[in-house]
N, CA and C of each residue as an Amber inpcrd file, in Angstrom:
protein
   708
  -4.6570000  26.5660000 -15.5920000  -4.4480000  25.5850000 -16.6570000
  -3.8830000  24.3000000 -16.0580000  -4.4680000  23.1740000 -16.4460000
  -4.0080000  21.9010000 -15.9390000  -2.6810000  21.5110000 -16.5760000
  -1.7670000  21.0200000 -15.7500000  -0.4600000  20.6180000 -16.2510000
  -0.6050000  19.4210000 -17.1910000   0.3050000  19.3420000 -18.1620000
   0.3250000  18.2100000 -19.0790000   1.0030000  17.0390000 -18.3690000
   0.3100000  15.9180000 -18.2910000   0.8520000  14.7600000 -17.5950000
   1.8570000  14.0330000 -18.4820000   2.8170000  13.3540000 -17.8830000
   3.8140000  12.6250000 -18.6800000   3.1520000  11.6040000 -19.5990000
   3.6890000  11.4630000 -20.7840000   3.1830000  10.4560000 -21.7110000
   3.6260000   9.0790000 -21.2350000   2.8150000   8.0970000 -21.5640000
   3.1150000   6.7350000 -21.1280000   4.4860000   6.2780000 -21.6040000
   4.8650000   6.6610000 -22.8080000   6.1520000   6.2180000 -23.3570000
   7.3490000   6.8970000 -22.6800000   7.0950000   7.9290000 -21.8840000
   8.1820000   8.6370000 -21.2040000   8.4260000   8.1100000 -19.7920000
   7.5890000   7.2010000 -19.3120000   7.6710000   6.7670000 -17.9130000
   8.9730000   6.0330000 -17.5990000   9.4620000   5.2260000 -18.5240000
  10.7090000   4.4970000 -18.2640000  11.8820000   5.4500000 -18.0500000
  11.9480000   6.4820000 -18.8670000  13.0350000   7.4560000 -18.7270000
  12.9020000   8.2120000 -17.4110000  11.6840000   8.5790000 -17.0530000
  11.4530000   9.2730000 -15.7760000  11.8610000   8.3760000 -14.6120000
  11.5060000   7.1080000 -14.7040000  11.8550000   6.1720000 -13.6360000
  13.3660000   6.0450000 -13.4830000  14.0740000   5.9950000 -14.5880000
  15.5410000   5.9080000 -14.5100000  16.1190000   7.1480000 -13.8440000
  15.5630000   8.3070000 -14.1320000  16.0470000   9.5530000 -13.5230000
  15.8100000   9.5590000 -12.0100000  14.7240000   8.9030000 -11.5800000
  14.3610000   8.9150000 -10.1620000  14.8890000   7.7050000  -9.4000000
  15.5680000   6.7970000 -10.0880000  15.9950000   5.5450000  -9.4600000
  16.8300000   5.7820000  -8.2060000  17.6910000   6.7530000  -8.2230000
  18.5730000   6.9970000  -7.0760000  18.1230000   8.1820000  -6.2190000
  16.9240000   8.6690000  -6.4940000  16.4010000   9.7930000  -5.7020000
  15.9260000   9.3020000  -4.3380000  15.9760000  10.1840000  -3.3690000
  15.4270000   9.8730000  -2.0500000  13.9020000   9.7340000  -2.1920000
  13.2710000   8.8360000  -1.4460000  11.8270000   8.6410000  -1.6110000
  10.9790000   9.9070000  -1.4850000  11.3810000  10.8240000  -0.6010000
  10.5640000  12.0410000  -0.4860000  10.7040000  12.9240000  -1.7300000
  11.8180000  12.7960000  -2.4620000  11.9580000  13.5070000  -3.7390000
  11.0120000  12.9090000  -4.7840000  10.8800000  11.5820000  -4.7600000
   9.9440000  10.9200000  -5.6720000   8.5190000  11.3600000  -5.3540000
   8.1900000  11.4170000  -4.0690000   6.8590000  11.8710000  -3.6680000
   6.6180000  13.3130000  -4.0870000   7.6160000  14.1480000  -3.9210000
   7.4790000  15.5470000  -4.3170000   7.1950000  15.6460000  -5.8080000
   7.9340000  14.8780000  -6.6010000   7.6770000  14.8520000  -8.0530000
   6.2510000  14.3930000  -8.3340000   5.8090000  13.3570000  -7.6370000
   4.4680000  12.8190000  -7.8670000   3.3910000  13.8510000  -7.5400000
   3.5490000  14.5270000  -6.4160000   2.5710000  15.5330000  -5.9960000
   2.5490000  16.7000000  -6.9760000   3.7230000  17.1670000  -7.3690000
   3.7940000  18.2920000  -8.3020000   3.2560000  17.9240000  -9.6830000
   3.4510000  16.6800000 -10.0720000   3.0520000  16.2460000 -11.4100000
   1.5700000  15.9240000 -11.4880000   1.0520000  15.2280000 -10.4820000
  -0.3150000  14.7020000 -10.5850000  -1.3390000  15.4090000  -9.6920000
  -0.8730000  16.1360000  -8.6900000  -1.7960000  16.9230000  -7.8670000
  -2.9800000  16.1230000  -7.3730000  -4.2020000  16.6440000  -7.5530000
  -5.4000000  15.9580000  -7.0370000  -5.7660000  14.6820000  -7.7860000
  -5.0690000  14.3770000  -8.8810000  -5.3320000  13.1110000  -9.5770000
  -4.4370000  11.9910000  -9.0470000  -3.7000000  12.2680000  -7.9520000
  -2.8120000  11.2920000  -7.3280000  -3.5390000  10.5950000  -6.1820000
  -3.3600000   9.2840000  -6.0770000  -3.9590000   8.5120000  -4.9860000
  -2.8770000   7.6990000  -4.2930000  -3.1640000   7.2810000  -3.0690000
  -2.2800000   6.3670000  -2.3570000  -3.1120000   5.3990000  -1.5570000
  -2.9180000   4.1170000  -1.8080000  -3.5570000   3.0700000  -1.0090000
  -2.5710000   2.6310000   0.0610000  -3.0220000   2.5540000   1.2980000
  -2.1270000   2.1320000   2.3690000  -2.8130000   1.1060000   3.2600000
  -2.0690000   0.0740000   3.6150000  -2.5360000  -0.9160000   4.5780000
  -1.9350000  -0.6380000   5.9540000  -1.2390000   0.5010000   6.0790000
  -0.6000000   0.9330000   7.3240000   0.4990000  -0.0290000   7.7570000
   1.1690000  -0.6420000   6.7780000   2.3900000  -1.3580000   7.1030000
   3.4900000  -0.3630000   7.4080000   4.6370000  -0.8470000   7.8260000
   5.7360000   0.0540000   8.1810000   6.0960000   0.9580000   7.0140000
   6.1470000   0.3860000   5.8000000   6.5050000   1.1720000   4.6240000
   5.4690000   2.2560000   4.3370000   4.2030000   1.8930000   4.4260000
   3.1410000   2.8710000   4.1850000   3.1870000   4.0140000   5.1730000
   3.4930000   3.7080000   6.4240000   3.5830000   4.7580000   7.4450000
   4.7400000   5.7060000   7.1530000   5.8460000   5.1620000   6.6550000
   6.9770000   6.0080000   6.2560000   6.5570000   6.9720000   5.1550000
   5.8520000   6.4710000   4.1410000   5.4250000   7.3350000   3.0450000
   4.4230000   8.3860000   3.5060000   3.5530000   8.0390000   4.4180000
   2.6010000   9.0240000   4.9410000   3.3230000  10.1220000   5.7080000
   4.3610000   9.7690000   6.4580000   5.1680000  10.7670000   7.1640000
   5.8450000  11.7010000   6.1630000   6.4440000  11.1200000   5.1280000
   7.1160000  11.9320000   4.1050000   6.1190000  12.8110000   3.3630000
   4.9720000  12.2530000   3.0380000   3.9560000  12.9930000   2.2960000
   3.4520000  14.1820000   3.1040000   3.2000000  13.9570000   4.3850000
   2.7040000  15.0400000   5.2320000   3.6960000  16.1890000   5.3190000
   4.9880000  15.8770000   5.2430000   6.0330000  16.8910000   5.3720000
   6.2260000  17.7150000   4.1020000   5.5450000  17.3240000   3.0210000
   5.6800000  18.0820000   1.7730000   4.8130000  19.3330000   1.7490000
   3.9230000  19.4740000   2.7130000   3.1230000  20.6960000   2.7790000
   1.7080000  20.5230000   2.2670000   0.9510000  21.6330000   2.2140000
  -0.4750000  21.5820000   1.8860000  -0.8010000  20.9310000   0.5560000
   0.0540000  21.1130000  -0.4590000  -0.2740000  20.5600000  -1.7660000
  -0.3640000  19.0380000  -1.7200000   0.4230000  18.4220000  -0.8410000
   0.4010000  16.9720000  -0.7290000  -0.9240000  16.4640000  -0.2000000
  -1.6470000  17.3230000   0.5130000  -2.9260000  16.9220000   1.0840000
  -4.0100000  16.7960000   0.0190000  -3.7040000  17.1840000  -1.2130000
  -4.6630000  17.0050000  -2.2920000  -4.7670000  15.5410000  -2.7180000
  -3.7430000  14.7650000  -2.4380000  -3.7430000  13.3680000  -2.8460000
  -4.8470000  12.6100000  -2.1220000  -5.4660000  11.6860000  -2.8200000
  -6.5320000  10.8670000  -2.2470000  -5.9010000   9.6900000  -1.5140000
  -5.9530000   9.7090000  -0.2000000  -5.3720000   8.6620000   0.6290000
  -6.4810000   7.7330000   1.1000000  -6.2580000   6.4320000   0.9880000
  -7.3110000   5.5150000   1.4230000  -6.7340000   4.1790000   1.8650000
  -7.5210000   3.4960000   2.6690000  -7.2180000   2.1520000   3.1500000
  -8.3140000   1.2110000   2.6860000  -7.9230000   0.0570000   2.1730000
  -8.8990000  -0.9440000   1.7570000  -9.3450000  -1.7090000   2.9980000
 -10.4750000  -1.3180000   3.5200000 -10.9910000  -1.9160000   4.7490000
 -11.7850000  -3.1680000   4.3950000 -11.1240000  -4.2950000   4.4340000
 -11.7190000  -5.5580000   3.9980000 -12.7960000  -6.0800000   4.9330000
 -12.8290000  -5.5580000   6.1500000 -13.7160000  -6.1040000   7.1700000
 -13.0310000  -7.1490000   8.0270000 -11.8050000  -7.5040000   7.6320000
 -11.0390000  -8.5140000   8.3680000  -9.7680000  -7.9280000   8.9840000
  -9.6190000  -6.6110000   8.9980000  -8.3910000  -6.0130000   9.5040000
  -8.2910000  -6.1430000  11.0220000  -7.0650000  -6.1290000  11.5120000
  -6.8210000  -6.0940000  12.9510000  -7.3450000  -4.7840000  13.5350000
  -7.8190000  -4.8380000  14.7600000  -8.2390000  -3.6170000  15.4490000
  -7.0700000  -2.6510000  15.5630000  -5.8710000  -3.1830000  15.7610000
  -4.6750000  -2.3360000  15.8930000  -4.4110000  -1.5420000  14.6140000
  -4.7400000  -2.1210000  13.4700000  -4.5420000  -1.4210000  12.2000000
  -5.4690000  -0.2240000  12.0940000  -6.7230000  -0.4040000  12.4510000
  -7.6870000   0.6920000  12.3880000  -7.3730000   1.7670000  13.4310000
  -6.8600000   1.3440000  14.5700000  -6.4630000   2.3250000  15.5860000
  -5.2590000   3.1400000  15.1120000  -4.3660000   2.5030000  14.3700000
  -3.2070000   3.2100000  13.8240000  -3.6560000   4.2820000  12.8400000
  -4.6740000   3.9980000  12.0530000  -5.2130000   5.0200000  11.1430000
  -5.5680000   6.2860000  11.9110000  -6.2260000   6.1460000  13.0370000
  -6.6150000   7.3090000  13.8320000  -5.3910000   8.0510000  14.3480000
  -4.3930000   7.3250000  14.7970000  -3.1730000   7.9560000  15.2940000
  -2.4820000   8.7540000  14.1990000  -2.4110000   8.1860000  13.0070000
  -1.7370000   8.8650000  11.9030000  -2.5260000  10.0930000  11.4590000
  -3.8350000   9.9650000  11.3560000  -4.6480000  11.1260000  10.9830000
  -4.4750000  12.2570000  11.9880000  -4.4680000  11.9220000  13.2570000
  -4.3370000  12.9450000  14.3030000  -2.9540000  13.5910000  14.2880000
  -1.9130000  12.8010000  14.0510000  -0.5560000  13.3540000  14.0840000
  -0.2800000  14.2560000  12.8960000  -0.7290000  13.8440000  11.7060000
  -0.3350000  14.5400000  10.4860000  -1.4310000  15.4300000   9.8830000
  -2.6270000  15.3670000  10.4220000  -3.7040000  16.1620000   9.8470000
  -4.1480000  15.6650000   8.4950000  -3.9440000  14.3850000   8.2320000
  -4.3390000  13.7820000   6.9660000  -5.6950000  13.1090000   7.1170000
  -6.4360000  13.0380000   6.0130000  -7.6530000  12.2270000   5.9990000
  -7.3930000  10.9970000   5.1560000  -7.5910000   9.8330000   5.7510000
  -7.3770000   8.5630000   5.0580000  -8.7120000   7.8380000   5.0150000
  -9.3010000   7.8050000   3.8400000 -10.6290000   7.2160000   3.6620000
 -10.5820000   5.6990000   3.8650000 -11.6460000   5.1640000   4.4570000
 -11.8140000   3.7230000   4.5360000 -12.6770000   3.2920000   3.3530000
 -12.0890000   2.5600000   2.4390000 -12.8020000   2.0730000   1.2560000
 -13.2410000   0.6400000   1.5330000 -14.5390000   0.4100000   1.4670000
 -15.0840000  -0.9110000   1.7920000 -15.7400000  -1.5470000   0.5740000
 -15.7300000  -2.8700000   0.4830000 -16.4490000  -3.5590000  -0.5890000
 -17.9480000  -3.2850000  -0.4880000 -18.6580000  -3.5310000  -1.5810000
 -20.0950000  -3.2970000  -1.5760000 -20.8060000  -4.2030000  -0.5790000
 -20.3330000  -5.4370000  -0.4390000 -20.8990000  -6.3510000   0.5380000
 -20.1200000  -6.2800000   1.8440000 -20.8290000  -6.3080000   2.9650000
 -20.1510000  -6.4580000   4.2400000 -19.6360000  -7.8900000   4.3560000
 -18.7600000  -8.1200000   5.3200000 -18.2810000  -9.4760000   5.5750000
 -19.4570000 -10.4050000   5.8590000 -20.3940000  -9.9250000   6.6610000
 -21.5290000 -10.7660000   7.0350000 -22.3710000 -11.1330000   5.8190000
 -22.5820000 -10.1660000   4.9360000 -23.3590000 -10.4330000   3.7260000
 -22.6430000 -11.4160000   2.8050000 -21.3490000 -11.2310000   2.6310000
 -20.5950000 -12.1170000   1.7580000 -20.5710000 -13.5340000   2.3030000
 -20.3100000 -13.6610000   3.6020000 -20.2230000 -14.9990000   4.1870000
 -21.5890000 -15.6930000   4.1920000 -22.6650000 -14.9260000   4.3580000
 -24.0020000 -15.5210000   4.2910000 -24.2950000 -16.0200000   2.8720000
 -23.8720000 -15.2600000   1.8790000 -24.1120000 -15.6470000   0.4840000
 -23.2960000 -16.8640000   0.0860000 -22.0690000 -16.9680000   0.6220000
 -21.1620000 -18.0400000   0.2150000 -21.1540000 -19.2260000   1.1820000
 -21.9450000 -19.1470000   2.2230000 -22.0100000 -20.2540000   3.1730000
 -20.9100000 -20.2580000   4.2100000 -20.3030000 -19.1110000   4.4400000
 -19.2480000 -18.9960000   5.4420000 -18.0310000 -18.2860000   4.8870000
 -17.0100000 -18.1000000   5.7020000 -15.7860000 -17.4370000   5.2290000
 -15.0650000 -18.2880000   4.1980000 -14.3960000 -17.6280000   3.2660000
 -13.6720000 -18.3500000   2.2060000 -12.1760000 -18.0410000   2.2160000
 -11.7100000 -17.2990000   3.2380000 -10.3140000 -16.8840000   3.2140000
  -9.3380000 -18.0550000   3.3110000  -9.7470000 -19.1810000   3.8430000
  -8.8520000 -20.3330000   3.9130000  -9.0880000 -21.3290000   2.7850000
 -10.2620000 -21.3040000   2.1860000 -10.5730000 -22.2610000   1.1150000
 -10.4170000 -21.6550000  -0.2710000 -10.7090000 -20.3640000  -0.4190000
 -10.5730000 -19.6690000  -1.6930000  -9.9160000 -18.3040000  -1.4610000
  -8.6640000 -18.3020000  -1.0100000  -8.0400000 -17.0340000  -0.6280000
  -7.9220000 -16.0360000  -1.7730000  -7.6630000 -16.5140000  -2.9890000
  -7.5510000 -15.5890000  -4.1180000  -8.8800000 -14.9010000  -4.3960000
  -9.9620000 -15.6620000  -4.3240000 -11.2900000 -15.0810000  -4.5480000
 -11.6280000 -14.0810000  -3.4470000 -11.2490000 -14.4010000  -2.2290000
 -11.5100000 -13.4840000  -1.1050000 -10.7510000 -12.1780000  -1.3010000
  -9.4740000 -12.2700000  -1.6610000  -8.6780000 -11.0610000  -1.9070000
  -9.2530000 -10.2500000  -3.0620000  -9.7160000 -10.9490000  -4.0910000
 -10.2680000 -10.2370000  -5.2440000 -11.5020000  -9.4390000  -4.8400000
 -12.4030000 -10.0580000  -4.0880000 -13.6510000  -9.3820000  -3.7070000
 -13.4350000  -8.2980000  -2.6560000 -12.5420000  -8.5490000  -1.7100000
 -12.3810000  -7.6340000  -0.5810000 -11.3400000  -6.5360000  -0.8490000
 -10.4350000  -6.7660000  -1.8310000  -9.3560000  -5.8070000  -2.0520000
  -9.2370000  -5.3270000  -3.4930000  -9.1000000  -6.2540000  -4.4230000
  -8.7820000  -5.8530000  -5.7950000  -9.9340000  -5.1140000  -6.4580000
 -11.1500000  -5.6340000  -6.3320000 -12.3040000  -4.9590000  -6.9430000
 -12.5120000  -3.5670000  -6.3370000 -12.5140000  -3.4040000  -5.0090000
 -12.6510000  -2.0510000  -4.4490000 -11.5150000  -1.1090000  -4.8500000
 -10.2960000  -1.6440000  -4.9630000  -9.1740000  -0.8070000  -5.3840000
  -9.3830000  -0.3170000  -6.8060000  -9.7660000  -1.2150000  -7.6970000
  -9.9910000  -0.8220000  -9.0890000 -11.0760000   0.2600000  -9.1760000
 -12.1280000   0.1100000  -8.4190000 -13.2000000   1.0980000  -8.4340000
 -12.7200000   2.4450000  -7.8960000 -11.9300000   2.4060000  -6.8470000
 -11.4650000   3.6400000  -6.2110000 -10.4640000   4.3910000  -7.0740000
  -9.6500000   3.6640000  -7.8260000  -8.6270000   4.3030000  -8.6590000
  -9.1920000   4.9110000  -9.9430000 -10.4090000   4.6110000 -10.2660000
 -11.0100000   5.2010000 -11.4640000 -11.0330000   6.7210000 -11.3420000
 -10.6180000   7.4050000 -12.3970000 -10.5800000   8.8640000 -12.3840000
  -9.2680000   9.4480000 -11.9100000  -8.3770000   8.6000000 -11.3800000
  -7.0480000   9.0520000 -10.9710000  -6.0490000   8.7900000 -12.0950000
  -4.9990000   9.5900000 -12.1180000  -3.9650000   9.4300000 -13.1410000
  -2.7760000   8.6090000 -12.6380000  -2.5850000   8.5790000 -11.3180000
  -1.4350000   7.8690000 -10.7560000  -1.7460000   7.4440000  -9.3360000
  -1.0740000   6.3710000  -8.9040000  -1.2220000   5.9660000  -7.5010000
   0.1250000   5.5650000  -6.9300000   0.2590000   5.7510000  -5.6290000
   1.4890000   5.4800000  -4.8950000   1.3450000   4.1460000  -4.1750000
   2.3730000   3.3090000  -4.2910000   2.4160000   2.0720000  -3.5240000
   3.6380000   2.0940000  -2.6170000   3.5980000   1.2760000  -1.5700000
   4.6900000   1.2600000  -0.5880000   5.5280000  -0.0080000  -0.6960000
   5.5210000  -0.6560000  -1.8590000   6.2510000  -1.9100000  -1.9950000
   7.7560000  -1.6980000  -2.0620000   8.4850000  -2.7600000  -1.6500000
   9.9330000  -2.8380000  -1.8150000  10.2400000  -4.0050000  -2.7420000
  11.2530000  -3.8710000  -3.5450000  11.5990000  -4.9380000  -4.4910000
  12.0450000  -6.2140000  -3.7870000  12.6440000  -6.0880000  -2.6060000
  13.1880000  -7.2670000  -1.9420000  12.1530000  -8.0430000  -1.1320000
  10.8870000  -7.6530000  -1.2100000   9.8590000  -8.3310000  -0.4210000
   9.4240000  -9.6660000  -1.0200000   9.1180000  -9.6770000  -2.3160000
   8.6520000 -10.8980000  -2.9740000   9.1410000 -10.9080000  -4.4210000
   9.0280000 -12.0700000  -5.0430000   9.4100000 -12.1760000  -6.4500000
   8.5130000 -11.3110000  -7.3350000   7.2360000 -11.2020000  -6.9760000
   6.3150000 -10.3910000  -7.7610000   6.7130000  -8.9150000  -7.7530000
   7.3810000  -8.4870000  -6.7030000   7.7180000  -7.0700000  -6.5600000
   9.1240000  -6.7410000  -7.0520000   9.9100000  -7.7740000  -7.3340000
  11.3330000  -7.5770000  -7.6330000  11.5860000  -6.7450000  -8.8740000
  10.6760000  -6.7760000  -9.8300000  10.9120000  -6.0800000 -11.1000000
  10.1510000  -4.7650000 -11.2210000   9.5860000  -4.2860000 -10.1390000
   8.8620000  -3.0240000 -10.2070000   9.8230000  -1.8380000 -10.3270000
   9.4420000  -0.8920000 -11.1520000  10.2150000   0.3370000 -11.3240000
   9.7230000   1.3960000 -10.3440000  10.4880000   2.4640000 -10.2000000
  10.0460000   3.5790000  -9.3640000   8.7690000   4.1750000  -9.9490000
   8.7480000   4.3420000 -11.2580000   7.5670000   4.8620000 -11.9650000
   7.2960000   3.9350000 -13.1510000   6.0720000   3.5060000 -13.3140000
   5.7290000   2.5960000 -14.4040000   4.2320000   2.6480000 -14.6920000
   3.8740000   2.1030000 -15.8440000   2.4660000   1.9920000 -16.1950000
   1.9130000   0.7120000 -15.5770000   0.8040000   0.8450000 -14.8550000
   0.1660000  -0.2810000 -14.1940000  -0.9340000  -0.8190000 -15.1040000
  -0.6410000  -1.8990000 -15.8080000  -1.6060000  -2.4780000 -16.7410000
  -2.8580000  -2.9680000 -16.0250000  -2.6870000  -3.5040000 -14.8370000
  -3.8200000  -4.1010000 -14.1320000  -4.8910000  -3.0690000 -13.7920000
  -4.4630000  -1.8650000 -13.4190000  -5.4200000  -0.8580000 -12.9850000
  -5.5350000   0.3350000 -13.9260000  -4.6850000   0.3860000 -14.9480000
  -4.8330000   1.3910000 -15.9820000  -4.4270000   2.8000000 -15.6080000
  -3.3450000   2.9410000 -14.8580000  -2.8150000   4.2610000 -14.5100000
  -1.3480000   4.1220000 -14.1260000  -0.7020000   5.2390000 -13.8260000
   0.7070000   5.2300000 -13.4560000   0.8600000   4.7530000 -12.0180000
   1.8510000   3.9040000 -11.8000000   2.1500000   3.4080000 -10.4490000
   3.5080000   3.9460000 -10.0160000   3.5480000   4.5080000  -8.8210000
   4.7630000   5.1300000  -8.2960000   5.1360000   4.4210000  -6.9970000
   6.3560000   3.8900000  -6.9430000   6.8090000   3.1170000  -5.7820000
   8.0890000   3.7290000  -5.2320000   7.9790000   4.7690000  -4.4110000
   9.1650000   5.5080000  -3.9440000  10.1430000   4.6670000  -3.1320000
   9.6610000   3.5930000  -2.4820000  10.5160000   2.7830000  -1.6190000
  11.0130000   1.5110000  -2.3030000  10.8490000   1.4140000  -3.6130000
  11.1840000   0.1780000  -4.3210000  12.6040000  -0.2980000  -4.0460000
  13.5490000   0.6150000  -3.9630000  14.9560000   0.2270000  -3.7930000
  15.3860000   0.1550000  -2.3240000  14.4960000   0.4540000  -1.4000000
  14.8470000   0.4240000   0.0200000  14.8070000  -1.0010000   0.5630000
  15.4720000  -1.1970000   1.6850000  15.4370000  -2.4610000   2.4120000
  14.6110000  -2.2840000   3.6810000  14.3430000  -3.4020000   4.3530000
  13.6440000  -3.3400000   5.6420000  14.4350000  -2.4910000   6.6280000
  15.7550000  -2.6080000   6.5920000  16.5980000  -1.8310000   7.5060000
  16.4770000  -0.3310000   7.2380000  16.3990000   0.0450000   5.9610000
  16.2060000   1.4510000   5.6030000  14.8920000   1.9750000   6.1810000
  13.8460000   1.1680000   6.0370000  12.5160000   1.5700000   6.5090000
  12.5220000   1.8030000   8.0180000  13.0730000   0.8600000   8.7580000
  13.0320000   0.9820000  10.2260000  13.9920000   2.0550000  10.7410000
  15.0720000   2.2980000  10.0290000  15.9550000   3.4020000  10.4190000
  15.2070000   4.7290000  10.2980000  14.4240000   4.8690000   9.2350000
  13.6340000   6.0970000   9.0600000  12.5750000   6.2060000  10.1460000
  11.9000000   5.1200000  10.4470000  10.8480000   5.1360000  11.4670000
  11.4030000   5.6020000  12.8060000  12.5370000   5.0500000  13.1870000
  13.1410000   5.4030000  14.4750000  13.6170000   6.8510000  14.4810000
  14.2520000   7.2730000  13.4020000  14.7900000   8.6330000  13.3390000
  13.7060000   9.6880000  13.3150000  12.5300000   9.3530000  12.7840000
  11.4700000  10.3470000  12.6090000  10.2500000  10.1090000  13.4940000
  10.3580000   9.1530000  14.4170000   9.2710000   8.8710000  15.3600000
   7.9400000   8.6490000  14.6270000   7.9770000   7.7800000  13.6390000
   6.7910000   7.4990000  12.8400000   5.8920000   6.5110000  13.5890000
   4.6070000   6.7820000  13.7200000   3.7020000   5.8080000  14.3510000
   3.6070000   4.5400000  13.5070000   3.6790000   3.3900000  14.1570000
   3.5600000   2.1190000  13.4500000   2.6520000   1.1850000  14.2420000
   2.2800000   0.1030000  13.6060000   1.3960000  -0.8730000  14.2220000
   2.1300000  -1.5880000  15.3650000   1.5530000  -1.6270000  16.5700000
   2.2260000  -2.3140000  17.6860000   2.4000000  -3.8020000  17.4430000
   1.6560000  -4.3720000  16.4990000   1.8050000  -5.7940000  16.1900000
   3.1770000  -6.1170000  15.6120000   3.8570000  -5.1150000  15.0550000
   5.2050000  -5.3500000  14.5410000   6.1410000  -5.8320000  15.6490000
   5.9040000  -5.3810000  16.8590000   6.7510000  -5.7650000  17.9880000
   6.2700000  -7.0480000  18.6540000   5.2480000  -7.6620000  18.0790000
   4.6840000  -8.8950000  18.6460000   4.8090000 -10.0750000  17.6830000
   5.7660000  -9.9590000  16.7470000   6.0200000 -11.0720000  15.8490000
   5.2870000 -11.0230000  14.5340000   4.7880000  -9.8390000  14.1650000
   4.0830000  -9.6710000  12.8970000   4.8000000  -8.6190000  12.0400000
   5.8630000  -8.9800000  11.3350000   6.5620000  -7.9830000  10.5070000
   5.7480000  -7.5080000   9.3160000   4.8500000  -8.3620000   8.8010000
   3.9840000  -8.0040000   7.6760000   2.5510000  -8.2850000   8.0870000
   1.6960000  -7.2640000   7.9730000   0.3510000  -7.3590000   8.5350000
  -0.6930000  -7.1430000   7.4580000  -1.5740000  -8.1170000   7.2980000
  -2.6910000  -8.0000000   6.3750000  -3.9880000  -8.2270000   7.1140000
  -4.8700000  -9.0310000   6.5440000  -6.1230000  -9.3680000   7.2090000
  -5.8420000 -10.3400000   8.3650000  -6.6040000 -10.1980000   9.4410000
  -6.3410000 -10.9960000  10.6400000  -6.3760000 -12.5090000  10.3940000
  -7.3620000 -13.0580000   9.6620000  -7.3940000 -14.5230000   9.5060000
  -6.2170000 -15.0740000   8.7100000  -5.5770000 -14.2370000   7.9000000
  -4.5110000 -14.7120000   7.0050000  -3.1430000 -14.1840000   7.3910000
  -3.0030000 -13.6750000   8.6110000  -1.7260000 -13.1450000   9.0850000
  -1.3430000 -13.8670000  10.3690000  -0.1300000 -14.4230000  10.3940000
   0.3150000 -15.2150000  11.5460000   1.6880000 -14.7490000  12.0120000
   2.0520000 -15.1960000  13.2100000   3.3670000 -14.8730000  13.7500000
   4.4690000 -15.3940000  12.8270000   5.5820000 -14.7010000  12.8530000
   6.7810000 -15.1230000  12.1220000   7.8510000 -15.4800000  13.1420000
   8.4740000 -16.6290000  12.9500000   9.5220000 -17.0590000  13.8520000
  10.8460000 -16.3970000  13.4820000  11.7420000 -16.3220000  14.4560000
  13.0480000 -15.7210000  14.2140000  13.7650000 -16.4650000  13.0880000
  14.2840000 -15.7220000  12.1290000  14.9880000 -16.3040000  11.0050000
  14.1210000 -16.5400000   9.7890000  12.7960000 -16.4560000   9.9540000
  11.9060000 -16.6270000   8.8110000  11.8340000 -15.3500000   7.9920000
  11.4100000 -15.4900000   6.7410000  11.1740000 -14.3430000   5.8750000
  10.1110000 -13.4430000   6.5010000  10.2280000 -12.1410000   6.2830000
   9.3070000 -11.2110000   6.9270000   7.8550000 -11.4030000   6.4920000
   7.6290000 -12.0130000   5.3230000   6.2640000 -12.2610000   4.8640000
   5.8300000 -13.7180000   5.0320000   6.5920000 -14.4770000   5.8210000
   6.2780000 -15.8950000   6.0130000   4.9500000 -16.0990000   6.7370000
   4.5030000 -15.0950000   7.4670000   3.2490000 -15.2210000   8.1950000
   2.0150000 -14.8940000   7.3830000   2.1880000 -14.4650000   6.1560000
   1.0490000 -14.1440000   5.2920000   0.6030000 -15.4020000   4.5520000
  -0.6460000 -15.7680000   4.6990000  -1.2120000 -16.9710000   4.0720000
  -0.3340000 -18.1950000   4.3710000   0.0370000 -18.3420000   5.6300000
   0.9120000 -19.4470000   6.0140000   0.2830000 -20.7860000   5.6300000
   1.1200000 -21.6690000   5.0650000   0.6620000 -22.9870000   4.6620000
   0.0260000 -23.0250000   3.2920000  -0.0440000 -21.8830000   2.6170000
  -0.6260000 -21.8280000   1.2830000   0.4430000 -21.4300000   0.2690000
   0.2080000 -21.7730000  -0.9790000   1.1270000 -21.3700000  -2.0480000
   0.7470000 -19.9790000  -2.5260000   0.6740000 -19.0550000  -1.6070000
   0.2040000 -17.6980000  -1.8880000   1.0810000 -16.7230000  -1.1260000
   1.5950000 -15.7280000  -1.8170000   2.4430000 -14.7300000  -1.1680000
   1.9590000 -13.3090000  -1.4050000   0.9470000 -13.1520000  -2.2740000
   0.4440000 -11.8190000  -2.6300000  -1.0770000 -11.8290000  -2.6540000
  -1.6720000 -10.6910000  -2.3510000  -3.1270000 -10.5780000  -2.4960000
  -3.5180000 -10.4290000  -3.9600000  -2.5700000 -10.0330000  -4.7910000
  -2.8260000  -9.8660000  -6.2090000  -2.7060000  -8.4420000  -6.6990000
  -2.6970000  -7.4940000  -5.7900000  -2.6200000  -6.0880000  -6.1760000
  -1.3260000  -5.7820000  -6.9130000  -0.2210000  -6.3350000  -6.4400000
   1.0890000  -6.0010000  -6.9980000   1.6360000  -7.0810000  -7.9350000
   0.8100000  -8.0280000  -8.3050000   1.2280000  -9.0700000  -9.2520000
   1.0170000  -8.5650000 -10.6730000   2.0490000  -8.6620000 -11.4840000
   1.9410000  -8.1780000 -12.8600000   1.3340000  -9.2540000 -13.7540000
């Protein structure tokens, strides 16, 4: 018999109960509650790698969750290599979800790349549309956001209804800081992107990710020089 999923009106109360829980406790609740209807999108940032480590340690039932990466066609080679390292270490399968058009097809249709001239449109076609398609049929999805990263993320709850994608959104690391994340990585020998040690604290698509200088915000290298701080996935 399939378990009865939490009602939408109960999510706020559940989130309050989990606010001070350790992230792996939140993941355990998510796995037990949603089982194979649970998904997780990961860009293999430091936070995502932490959640994958925690998820793998929950045992076989956690492997029912649909894990995937939005492969825009513009990712760093190091990011794709990290996927292989994580799959090999944890025995997880992380699907590469790609847009219907390849980069070459899109750029041929539009007369060249648009990531610098129409970055919102590029993110929508390469990330948001594929994410929406992939989340169809799932009841909940896990994100690796922290509240202290951007203004768009500051008001996210541990558990909430995601109006944009039409399912429950679970953010186990919402209350963590960058220091919390890296302390966990070091203590648990979590594989991470080597670009983090080369001046890239936040890593997205290669054309829109730049070095960050000492003292700058950790996301200052994303869409540098533009009035853009989010791809749109986590904007309410």
